[in-house]
Backbone bond lengths (Angstrom), bond angles and torsions (degrees), N, CA, C in turn:
res aa  C-N    CA-C-N  psi(-1)  N-CA   C-N-CA  omega(-1)  CA-C   N-CA-C  phi
1 M - - - 1.478 - - 1.560 110.91 -
2 K 1.341 113.06 -45.98 1.446 116.86 179.63 1.516 114.23 -58.04
3 K 1.407 115.62 -40.71 1.396 121.83 178.96 1.537 109.04 -62.95
4 L 1.345 119.24 -38.26 1.376 121.33 -179.58 1.508 113.83 -68.13
5 I 1.347 112.38 -43.18 1.546 117.27 173.84 1.508 114.70 -60.79
6 L 1.316 118.40 -36.47 1.420 123.67 179.51 1.512 109.02 -71.52
7 T 1.322 115.95 -37.91 1.545 117.02 -177.67 1.482 106.24 -71.32
8 I 1.343 120.22 -35.27 1.506 118.54 -179.17 1.525 109.17 -68.59
9 L 1.398 113.74 -38.82 1.532 115.15 179.63 1.527 113.32 -65.59
10 F 1.347 111.37 -39.27 1.436 117.43 176.18 1.564 115.10 -59.27
11 L 1.362 112.41 -46.41 1.452 119.77 175.22 1.499 111.76 -57.82
12 N 1.372 113.90 -47.93 1.493 115.91 179.95 1.472 113.34 -62.10
13 S 1.357 118.41 -35.59 1.446 119.95 178.56 1.572 112.80 -67.92
14 I 1.316 112.93 -32.36 1.525 119.37 176.42 1.535 108.20 -65.96
15 I 1.404 116.90 -51.89 1.439 123.41 178.53 1.554 112.36 -54.87
16 G 1.379 113.52 -45.20 1.459 119.74 -177.40 1.590 109.21 -64.63
17 F 1.358 114.61 -42.87 1.393 118.59 177.18 1.496 115.28 -64.19
18 S 1.302 117.86 -38.05 1.484 123.94 174.92 1.513 109.96 -63.43
19 Q 1.308 117.03 -42.84 1.508 122.46 -178.94 1.490 109.97 -61.51
20 N 1.428 114.39 -45.70 1.444 119.87 179.44 1.550 114.47 -63.61
21 E 1.354 112.22 -36.41 1.403 117.20 175.61 1.566 113.46 -65.24
22 K 1.276 115.68 -42.63 1.444 119.30 175.84 1.464 116.21 -65.40
23 S 1.423 116.46 -31.57 1.411 124.13 -178.63 1.535 111.16 -71.44
24 N 1.339 116.13 -19.22 1.473 122.66 176.94 1.509 114.47 -102.70
25 E 1.352 114.90 25.76 1.487 118.60 -169.81 1.538 108.08 -126.57
26 I 1.307 113.76 142.81 1.409 122.49 168.73 1.604 112.09 -108.01
27 V 1.281 116.00 130.36 1.438 117.58 176.27 1.501 111.97 -105.68
28 I 1.279 115.61 128.51 1.424 121.54 -179.62 1.545 110.57 -118.25
29 K 1.312 117.86 117.35 1.429 119.54 -174.80 1.507 109.40 -149.28
30 G 1.359 116.29 168.43 1.430 121.07 177.63 1.537 111.38 163.98
31 I 1.331 109.69 -163.24 1.462 119.82 -177.64 1.556 110.45 -133.36
32 V 1.265 120.11 146.38 1.455 126.24 179.44 1.492 109.54 -122.26
33 L 1.395 114.43 125.35 1.514 122.10 -174.17 1.513 103.78 -117.09
34 S 1.345 109.36 157.47 1.529 119.40 171.85 1.507 109.78 -92.60
35 E 1.380 120.37 128.96 1.379 125.31 176.01 1.566 110.18 -62.76
36 V 1.244 114.33 -24.06 1.509 118.81 -177.10 1.410 114.91 -65.85
37 N 1.304 119.41 -47.39 1.440 123.07 176.98 1.469 119.58 -133.45
38 G 1.399 116.43 7.21 1.443 123.89 169.09 1.639 105.57 77.31
39 K 1.233 120.43 8.91 1.500 121.47 175.44 1.479 115.10 -90.75
40 P 1.342 115.06 152.55 1.478 121.08 178.70 1.500 112.07 -54.95
41 L 1.350 119.75 143.60 1.404 122.31 175.88 1.549 111.67 -104.67
42 E 1.354 116.00 128.51 1.438 118.37 179.73 1.572 111.30 -91.71
43 N 1.231 119.39 156.79 1.524 121.36 176.50 1.414 116.87 58.00
44 V 1.335 117.77 37.10 1.492 121.98 169.99 1.478 106.21 -87.95
45 Y 1.304 117.36 126.12 1.453 123.91 173.61 1.466 112.28 -78.23
46 V 1.381 114.32 121.31 1.501 121.02 176.51 1.561 104.94 -110.05
47 S 1.363 111.21 111.85 1.523 120.23 -176.21 1.465 111.42 -99.60
48 Y 1.391 116.67 140.01 1.446 121.80 178.21 1.578 102.77 -112.30
49 K 1.221 121.77 95.83 1.384 131.80 -163.27 1.580 112.00 -52.84
50 S 1.295 117.84 -54.47 1.382 118.06 -174.06 1.492 114.24 -69.34
51 R 1.370 118.79 -17.48 1.423 121.10 -178.96 1.515 113.63 -99.49
52 Y 1.379 113.33 -8.57 1.529 116.76 -171.35 1.518 114.45 52.09
53 R 1.378 112.15 42.31 1.450 119.82 -179.45 1.534 106.27 -124.96
54 Y 1.379 115.89 163.69 1.399 115.56 172.73 1.482 109.13 -157.53
55 S 1.357 117.21 163.03 1.456 120.63 177.00 1.579 100.16 -127.32
56 A 1.365 113.34 171.98 1.497 116.82 179.88 1.506 106.27 -136.67
57 T 1.343 113.17 146.30 1.447 121.45 178.41 1.541 112.58 -64.68
58 D 1.354 118.75 145.23 1.504 115.95 174.76 1.527 111.78 -96.15
59 E 1.256 117.92 -165.38 1.426 119.65 -173.05 1.482 117.55 -64.29
60 N 1.420 111.01 -14.40 1.518 120.11 176.36 1.508 109.36 -96.59
61 G 1.304 118.89 6.44 1.469 119.58 -177.77 1.475 116.88 78.24
62 K 1.410 116.36 7.65 1.487 120.42 -170.15 1.575 108.47 -97.88
63 F 1.332 113.00 152.05 1.449 118.58 174.17 1.532 110.45 -144.19
64 E 1.338 116.63 164.27 1.457 118.89 179.48 1.478 107.34 -162.73
65 Y 1.329 113.90 137.75 1.470 121.73 -178.92 1.583 110.42 -142.73
66 K 1.232 118.97 129.51 1.446 125.78 -178.80 1.566 111.25 -97.99
67 Y 1.235 120.50 121.17 1.459 124.36 -166.47 1.455 107.27 -116.66
68 S 1.326 118.76 114.75 1.491 122.72 176.75 1.514 109.25 -86.00
69 I 1.355 114.78 122.33 1.518 124.82 -175.16 1.561 105.19 -64.23
70 R 1.422 115.22 132.96 1.404 122.36 168.68 1.457 110.99 -103.82
71 E 1.314 119.80 165.32 1.406 123.59 -171.23 1.547 114.38 -60.81
72 K 1.310 116.51 -41.66 1.474 121.00 -177.25 1.569 109.91 -95.47
73 D 1.286 121.76 6.88 1.504 121.53 178.81 1.573 110.73 -60.90
74 S 1.277 115.67 142.66 1.410 121.68 176.67 1.541 112.45 -140.29
75 L 1.352 112.59 -61.41 1.448 120.78 -179.12 1.514 110.41 -130.24
76 E 1.338 112.74 151.02 1.500 116.94 -176.90 1.575 104.92 -136.87
77 T 1.385 115.60 133.99 1.400 120.94 173.32 1.465 113.72 -99.49
78 I 1.359 116.52 121.61 1.396 124.40 -178.33 1.556 106.78 -100.18
79 E 1.319 116.76 133.14 1.478 118.24 178.37 1.452 107.89 -130.59
80 L 1.482 117.21 136.41 1.391 123.64 173.74 1.477 114.90 -107.85
81 T 1.249 118.43 135.33 1.516 119.85 -179.06 1.533 104.93 -135.69
82 A 1.357 113.92 142.01 1.437 119.96 177.53 1.539 107.29 -154.50
83 L 1.345 115.26 144.53 1.480 118.52 -179.33 1.538 114.36 -56.10
84 G 1.266 117.74 122.27 1.525 118.66 175.51 1.501 113.15 88.40
85 Y 1.347 119.58 4.77 1.365 122.10 -176.90 1.524 108.73 -127.20
86 E 1.442 112.84 153.61 1.442 114.95 176.14 1.538 111.26 -75.64
87 N 1.336 115.60 148.68 1.423 121.72 -177.91 1.520 111.72 -64.78
88 I 1.298 122.97 152.01 1.416 128.84 169.52 1.454 109.73 -125.00
89 D 1.438 114.52 136.62 1.466 111.48 172.30 1.573 106.58 -141.52
90 T 1.266 114.70 151.40 1.511 121.61 -178.41 1.544 108.43 -145.10
91 I 1.314 117.96 155.04 1.419 123.64 176.94 1.506 111.61 -112.02
92 I 1.359 114.03 137.73 1.528 115.88 176.28 1.498 106.16 -132.08
93 R 1.354 113.85 162.80 1.498 121.68 174.99 1.533 108.63 -84.80
94 V 1.228 112.63 141.78 1.553 116.17 -177.37 1.528 110.48 -135.99
95 D 1.272 115.84 28.70 1.470 119.64 177.37 1.547 115.22 -97.49
96 K 1.298 115.03 -5.56 1.428 118.66 176.67 1.541 111.73 -137.37
97 P 1.359 117.51 146.25 1.450 115.83 -179.29 1.559 111.85 -60.45
98 K 1.378 112.34 138.21 1.449 116.02 -177.50 1.573 107.14 -167.41
99 E 1.320 113.30 160.53 1.554 118.01 176.14 1.501 105.16 -115.31
100 Y 1.316 118.69 122.32 1.476 121.98 173.36 1.444 107.93 -106.89
101 V 1.414 113.75 134.47 1.435 121.58 175.84 1.513 108.86 -125.79
102 F 1.313 113.35 117.72 1.516 119.63 -172.98 1.547 111.17 -111.62
103 E 1.294 115.51 150.62 1.478 121.91 161.51 1.506 108.42 -123.63
104 F 1.356 116.40 109.01 1.437 120.25 179.64 1.501 109.77 -101.71
105 V 1.355 115.47 141.27 1.520 120.87 173.82 1.500 108.59 -118.19
106 M 1.308 120.48 114.72 1.393 125.16 -175.25 1.578 113.52 -93.40
107 K 1.303 114.86 133.58 1.445 120.23 -175.20 1.538 107.46 -94.72
108 P 1.345 112.02 143.32 1.492 120.21 -175.77 1.516 109.56 -73.86
109 R 1.274 121.30 147.75 1.472 124.83 173.80 1.467 106.63 -64.80
110 F 1.294 113.45 145.19 1.488 123.69 179.55 1.497 112.70 65.75
111 G 1.287 117.75 5.20 1.594 120.61 179.56 1.472 112.31 62.97
112 L 1.375 118.60 31.33 1.424 119.87 -173.51 1.601 107.38 -84.81
113 D 1.363 111.87 113.36 1.395 118.84 175.33 1.536 109.43 -158.27
114 R 1.323 116.30 -166.84 1.516 118.97 -179.04 1.497 109.77 -66.93
115 E 1.323 119.66 -39.19 1.475 121.86 -177.72 1.561 111.37 -65.97
116 K 1.349 116.73 -36.60 1.406 121.08 174.13 1.475 113.80 -65.89
117 A 1.360 116.78 -40.37 1.523 120.98 175.70 1.490 108.21 -61.12
118 L 1.260 120.17 -48.22 1.493 123.07 -178.03 1.467 114.01 -58.40
119 E 1.315 113.69 -39.83 1.453 126.83 -178.62 1.585 108.86 -66.04
120 D 1.433 114.14 -43.60 1.380 118.00 179.54 1.572 111.36 -68.70
121 I 1.329 114.04 -43.67 1.491 117.30 178.95 1.486 111.03 -56.41
122 K 1.360 116.41 -44.71 1.475 123.05 -173.70 1.588 108.93 -61.75
123 S 1.425 112.32 -31.87 1.451 114.74 -175.70 1.520 110.45 -93.58
124 G 1.307 116.54 10.26 1.487 121.68 174.65 1.565 113.41 89.77
125 K 1.315 119.48 7.27 1.365 123.74 179.13 1.555 111.67 -101.35
126 V 1.311 119.64 89.41 1.437 122.13 177.39 1.506 110.98 -87.64
127 N 1.244 114.91 102.76 1.532 116.23 -176.95 1.506 112.67 -110.01
128 I 1.268 116.95 144.32 1.510 122.40 169.53 1.459 107.34 -117.58
129 L 1.390 114.01 119.79 1.481 119.57 -173.98 1.525 114.56 -87.35
130 E 1.366 108.99 146.56 1.425 114.55 178.91 1.516 109.96 -135.48
131 S 1.252 117.11 150.80 1.533 122.28 177.94 1.532 108.51 -137.25
132 S 1.331 119.64 91.53 1.432 123.42 -172.78 1.561 113.09 -104.02
133 G 1.293 118.71 8.42 1.361 120.00 178.09 1.554 112.94 87.98
134 I 1.369 116.37 -156.30 1.392 118.75 -175.46 1.558 114.58 -65.42
135 A 1.212 111.31 -32.74 1.652 114.86 178.35 1.476 112.55 -108.22
136 P 1.296 117.45 98.24 1.502 121.45 -177.33 1.559 108.15 -60.67
137 V 1.393 114.25 145.52 1.410 118.99 -175.88 1.511 106.89 -114.99
138 F 1.330 119.62 126.45 1.439 124.05 -178.42 1.591 108.00 -125.96
139 Y 1.314 116.71 139.12 1.440 117.75 175.53 1.631 108.09 -117.37
140 K 1.287 111.91 155.97 1.494 116.71 176.83 1.565 109.45 -60.05
141 S 1.229 113.53 -37.26 1.480 117.21 -177.91 1.541 113.76 -61.79
142 D 1.346 114.07 -22.51 1.480 117.95 -179.56 1.532 110.06 -66.73
143 T 1.347 119.36 -33.35 1.429 119.17 -179.37 1.483 111.66 -70.97
144 K 1.376 115.47 -38.43 1.521 122.20 179.01 1.507 107.70 -65.56
145 F 1.334 116.65 -48.18 1.433 119.31 -177.39 1.576 110.68 -63.35
146 A 1.308 116.90 -44.74 1.401 120.75 -178.17 1.591 114.65 -59.97
147 K 1.344 110.48 -40.81 1.492 115.81 175.90 1.589 116.64 -67.90
148 K 1.308 112.21 -41.91 1.428 117.56 174.62 1.491 116.91 -61.13
149 Y 1.399 117.13 -47.42 1.407 120.85 -177.36 1.553 114.83 -99.62
150 N 1.341 114.33 9.80 1.436 119.12 179.28 1.474 113.72 51.37
151 V 1.320 116.08 56.58 1.449 123.12 -179.51 1.529 111.33 -126.39
152 N 1.296 119.22 164.33 1.504 121.24 175.23 1.562 105.93 -123.15
153 F 1.353 115.26 134.45 1.484 119.08 168.87 1.517 109.03 -86.99
154 V 1.316 116.35 118.47 1.436 119.10 -179.64 1.529 107.55 -109.64
155 E 1.390 112.62 119.10 1.510 120.20 -177.86 1.553 107.53 -102.55
156 Y 1.349 111.20 127.24 1.533 116.47 176.47 1.549 111.38 -97.73
157 G 1.305 119.83 0.71 1.398 118.44 -179.72 1.430 119.47 53.34
158 C 1.344 117.36 -125.44 1.512 122.32 -179.51 1.442 108.53 -93.03
159 E 1.341 124.64 11.12 1.424 124.06 173.12 1.503 113.78 -61.47
160 A 1.246 120.34 137.14 1.479 122.17 -176.47 1.484 106.96 -78.43
161 I 1.375 117.51 101.91 1.428 122.05 177.49 1.535 109.98 -116.11
162 A 1.314 119.31 131.67 1.462 121.15 -179.19 1.555 113.54 -65.96
163 E 1.259 112.56 127.37 1.507 116.08 179.77 1.529 112.42 -47.34
164 E 1.323 115.82 -41.28 1.376 122.33 -179.57 1.558 112.04 -55.86
165 S 1.273 114.30 -40.48 1.495 123.87 -178.42 1.498 107.58 -64.73
166 L 1.349 119.02 -48.85 1.468 120.65 -178.53 1.511 110.87 -61.20
167 Y 1.359 119.66 -43.87 1.399 124.92 -178.47 1.560 109.83 -62.81
168 E 1.329 119.59 -50.89 1.383 119.37 -178.36 1.433 115.58 -64.74
169 Y 1.371 117.10 -36.74 1.437 121.16 -177.89 1.569 107.78 -68.50
170 N 1.363 113.48 -53.43 1.429 115.73 -177.24 1.518 116.24 -63.89
171 R 1.346 118.03 -35.52 1.406 123.36 175.59 1.590 111.19 -53.17
172 T 1.299 109.41 -45.97 1.511 119.60 -178.70 1.606 108.13 -61.82
173 V 1.284 116.07 -41.45 1.468 118.86 179.54 1.484 110.43 -71.52
174 F 1.282 117.42 -34.61 1.548 121.95 -179.93 1.571 105.96 -65.03
175 E 1.350 117.76 -42.47 1.456 120.00 178.99 1.500 111.76 -57.80
176 Y 1.349 112.58 -44.87 1.572 118.96 177.81 1.501 108.96 -60.08
177 L 1.330 119.11 -47.10 1.522 120.70 -177.19 1.522 109.20 -63.94
178 D 1.326 117.79 -38.70 1.414 121.36 -179.50 1.591 112.60 -59.94
179 K 1.288 114.79 -44.12 1.480 125.46 -178.65 1.540 106.29 -68.10
180 K 1.278 120.80 -42.85 1.406 122.89 -171.19 1.622 112.44 -84.79
181 Y 1.353 116.04 -37.38 1.398 116.48 -177.39 1.535 117.72 -122.39
182 G 1.379 113.69 7.96 1.505 119.31 -174.48 1.554 102.64 72.76
183 K 1.368 113.60 -169.75 1.373 121.14 -174.29 1.523 119.72 -93.73
184 N 1.323 117.35 3.88 1.408 125.85 -174.01 1.527 109.26 -66.75
185 W 1.334 119.62 -31.34 1.455 119.52 174.62 1.440 117.39 -59.59
186 R 1.337 122.51 -20.98 1.369 127.74 -179.89 1.499 112.44 -67.93
187 K 1.294 116.98 -24.85 1.526 122.41 178.65 1.542 108.79 -80.11
188 K 1.338 115.37 -19.81 1.549 115.42 -171.42 1.533 111.97 -101.54
189 I 1.362 114.79 -17.04 1.478 115.11 -175.47 1.565 109.06 -82.47
190 R 1.248 115.24 159.72 1.502 123.71 178.28 1.566 108.47 -61.13
191 K 1.237 119.77 143.66 1.500 121.54 -173.00 1.516 115.81 -83.48
192 D 1.334 117.98 -6.19 1.402 118.20 -173.20 1.561 111.04 -100.88
193 I 1.272 117.57 17.80 1.473 121.46 175.30 1.443 112.29 -71.60
194 V 1.362 122.59 128.40 1.371 126.66 179.73 1.560 111.80 -56.19
195 G 1.388 111.11 125.45 1.505 116.47 175.68 1.423 111.91 93.74
196 L 1.310 123.81 -16.55 1.471 124.85 -177.91 1.539 111.64 -72.44
197 E 1.302 118.80 -44.95 1.483 121.36 -179.55 1.589 108.16 -60.24
198 E 1.328 117.64 -45.27 1.462 117.21 177.02 1.477 117.70 -60.99
199 E 1.407 113.84 -34.50 1.395 118.15 -178.29 1.596 110.59 -75.01
200 N 1.263 118.87 -24.99 1.329 126.49 -177.65 1.624 113.21 -83.78
201 E 1.393 115.19 -15.51 1.381 116.38 -178.04 1.531 112.77 -78.01
């Protein structure tokens, strides 16, 4: 009987300790989406500046971090960073237990998306975007193609451009070229252009 009572007391103390732990905790979670296509973004770093800690989004764009409140805690700056996107930061109170649920939408660097492509086409700038890394790659055939189809090859080199941005922008340009010239141009353009292979499948 004594063993039973001691076991019950021990379990109660564990439960009580667990509840106190949770009551002194802030939960920060949410989802991160791309403004380019509205889809979840994976591998976005979510930094908690005062703690020098971070979490990262999963394949569904979701993240979660449990924050134990310290005596002098008041405000916390949360910063989101992702390759090819503009940083986001926000400030929250961390002096009382609470659960924060966020939905962040990240904007692409340089505003590269379908709307930007349509805007450029309307203004007479028909650009095909490339991202070749540190050493840009140019072919003689590029000049001939550009002149025939009145387009510009724009190389971003080692600039961090989101792959989603390149795809959405180039796909919009490809649609325009299909309507104006038919699909014969696809046989003449260089094959390493982002988004072209997927369009041809």
